[in-house]
Backbone bond lengths (Angstrom), bond angles and torsions (degrees), N, CA, C in turn:
res aa  C-N    CA-C-N  psi(-1)  N-CA   C-N-CA  omega(-1)  CA-C   N-CA-C  phi
1 M - - - 1.434 - - 1.524 111.02 -
2 A 1.311 116.77 -21.48 1.459 120.03 -178.59 1.529 111.42 -61.35
3 G 1.323 116.97 -40.15 1.457 119.88 179.24 1.519 112.52 -63.68
4 R 1.317 116.64 -40.47 1.471 120.59 178.15 1.524 110.50 -66.56
5 H 1.332 116.45 -41.05 1.457 119.46 -179.24 1.533 111.00 -67.00
6 A 1.319 117.36 -35.90 1.462 120.53 177.10 1.523 110.70 -65.54
7 R 1.317 116.27 -35.08 1.470 120.10 -179.05 1.531 111.74 -76.86
8 Y 1.338 116.69 -31.05 1.469 121.81 -178.81 1.523 109.56 -127.03
9 P 1.328 118.65 68.74 1.465 121.25 -174.05 1.533 113.89 -66.10
10 Y 1.312 118.51 -19.44 1.461 121.87 -178.93 1.531 112.37 -81.11
11 V 1.316 117.55 -9.16 1.464 121.64 178.74 1.524 108.26 -90.08
12 E 1.330 116.06 122.40 1.464 120.18 179.41 1.522 109.53 -69.14
13 L 1.293 116.35 131.44 1.453 122.43 -178.37 1.517 108.68 -127.21
14 R 1.326 115.76 127.60 1.461 120.30 178.08 1.518 108.10 -129.96
15 Q 1.312 116.08 130.19 1.455 121.05 179.34 1.522 109.17 -111.35
16 E 1.311 116.30 134.54 1.456 122.50 177.80 1.522 108.85 -139.75
17 V 1.312 115.61 151.46 1.454 120.99 172.91 1.524 106.36 -114.60
18 R 1.312 116.26 122.25 1.461 121.57 179.08 1.520 109.30 -129.27
19 V 1.320 115.07 152.95 1.461 121.17 179.61 1.520 108.39 -108.45
20 G 1.328 116.86 134.57 1.454 121.48 178.23 1.512 110.57 146.47
21 H 1.325 114.98 -178.36 1.466 120.09 177.51 1.528 108.49 -68.49
22 P 1.330 118.90 133.45 1.461 121.46 -175.57 1.530 114.25 -54.67
23 V 1.322 118.06 -40.72 1.463 119.73 -179.09 1.526 110.09 -64.24
24 Q 1.309 117.69 -46.15 1.461 121.26 -179.26 1.529 111.22 -64.17
25 V 1.319 116.82 -45.42 1.461 121.08 -178.47 1.532 110.59 -63.11
26 L 1.325 117.56 -45.39 1.462 120.74 179.97 1.524 112.17 -69.26
27 A 1.324 117.43 -37.29 1.464 120.60 177.62 1.528 109.96 -64.00
28 E 1.327 117.64 -41.42 1.466 120.89 177.40 1.528 110.72 -63.84
29 A 1.320 117.48 -42.51 1.464 121.55 179.61 1.527 111.30 -65.41
30 S 1.319 117.30 -28.38 1.467 120.78 -177.66 1.521 112.84 -67.41
31 A 1.329 117.24 -17.93 1.469 120.48 180.00 1.525 111.46 -64.65
32 Q 1.330 118.06 -27.85 1.465 121.71 -179.86 1.527 112.62 -109.74
33 A 1.307 117.87 8.79 1.467 120.53 -174.86 1.528 111.64 -107.38
34 P 1.332 117.14 143.60 1.464 119.54 174.49 1.525 111.90 -75.11
35 G 1.333 117.15 -19.26 1.450 122.28 179.79 1.515 109.75 -171.03
36 L 1.319 116.27 162.53 1.454 121.43 -176.83 1.521 109.07 -140.66
37 A 1.333 116.94 132.63 1.463 121.92 174.84 1.522 107.90 -106.96
38 A 1.320 116.00 128.75 1.461 121.49 179.73 1.519 108.66 -122.13
39 G 1.314 116.35 122.70 1.456 120.35 177.15 1.517 110.16 -73.46
40 T 1.314 116.66 149.99 1.459 120.89 178.69 1.515 109.71 -142.73
41 R 1.310 115.19 134.83 1.460 120.61 176.33 1.514 111.07 -93.13
42 G 1.336 117.24 -24.23 1.451 120.50 177.61 1.512 113.62 57.30
43 R 1.319 116.89 51.08 1.456 119.97 -176.62 1.518 112.68 -102.75
44 G 1.321 116.35 30.49 1.453 119.57 177.94 1.516 110.91 -65.37
45 G 1.327 116.50 166.32 1.452 121.36 -177.60 1.512 113.78 -74.30
46 F 1.322 117.85 -13.93 1.458 121.45 -178.44 1.518 109.89 -112.63
47 T 1.307 116.73 144.71 1.453 121.70 -178.17 1.519 111.75 -58.23
48 G 1.321 118.55 -35.33 1.453 122.02 -177.66 1.511 114.69 -76.25
49 M 1.328 117.85 -8.59 1.463 120.81 -179.71 1.523 108.89 -87.36
50 L 1.320 116.34 86.56 1.457 120.57 -175.71 1.520 112.42 -86.29
51 L 1.326 117.89 -18.40 1.451 121.36 -178.41 1.511 110.46 -105.78
52 G 1.320 115.79 144.43 1.450 120.25 172.81 1.522 109.47 -80.26
53 S 1.312 116.98 175.07 1.464 120.69 -176.36 1.517 112.28 -65.56
54 V 1.326 118.24 -35.51 1.470 120.09 -179.36 1.529 110.44 -70.88
55 S 1.323 117.71 -50.15 1.469 118.97 -178.93 1.523 111.15 -63.21
56 Q 1.311 118.02 -36.59 1.465 120.19 177.42 1.527 110.72 -66.52
57 G 1.327 117.25 -42.45 1.458 121.20 177.74 1.518 112.14 -62.99
58 V 1.328 116.65 -41.08 1.463 120.80 178.76 1.524 110.02 -63.94
59 L 1.325 117.46 -42.28 1.466 120.32 178.30 1.527 112.07 -58.68
60 H 1.313 117.22 -35.23 1.462 121.49 -178.23 1.527 113.32 -80.54
61 H 1.337 118.01 -25.69 1.463 120.15 -171.70 1.522 115.46 -115.73
62 A 1.309 119.13 -5.09 1.462 121.37 -176.77 1.529 111.52 -73.96
63 D 1.328 114.85 150.45 1.462 122.09 178.03 1.526 112.20 -100.03
64 C 1.310 117.56 12.16 1.459 122.00 179.18 1.532 108.03 -141.84
65 P 1.323 117.31 170.15 1.463 119.15 176.18 1.523 111.08 -61.62
66 V 1.329 115.97 142.91 1.470 122.07 -179.32 1.519 108.66 -125.87
67 I 1.328 115.71 137.10 1.453 120.63 172.19 1.530 107.21 -117.29
68 A 1.322 115.60 129.57 1.466 121.09 177.57 1.516 108.15 -93.78
69 V 1.328 116.41 119.19 1.458 122.31 -175.13 1.526 108.89 -107.57
70 P 1.334 117.95 115.63 1.467 119.41 -179.72 1.525 111.15 -71.01
71 T 1.320 115.07 145.42 1.467 119.97 173.59 1.512 107.30 -106.52
72 H 1.282 115.74 152.00 1.467 120.48 -178.12 1.516 109.35 -121.05
73 G 1.315 114.42 144.58 1.447 119.58 173.99 1.465 111.50 91.53
């Protein structure tokens, strides 16, 4: 993350380590966030399933805008 922060120093970056189910932890964090980015591999068995279970859960339970960012490779 250091490389990204060096490239975009005006973007506030906060790192935390939390224990729990990813959807619950991210949904709780969304209560104080202006926005949330969730990575997605989209490896479902069907072509139309572009979101993974965590990113889909976050989209349904977050209290702020969410952007699902696909990862490649």
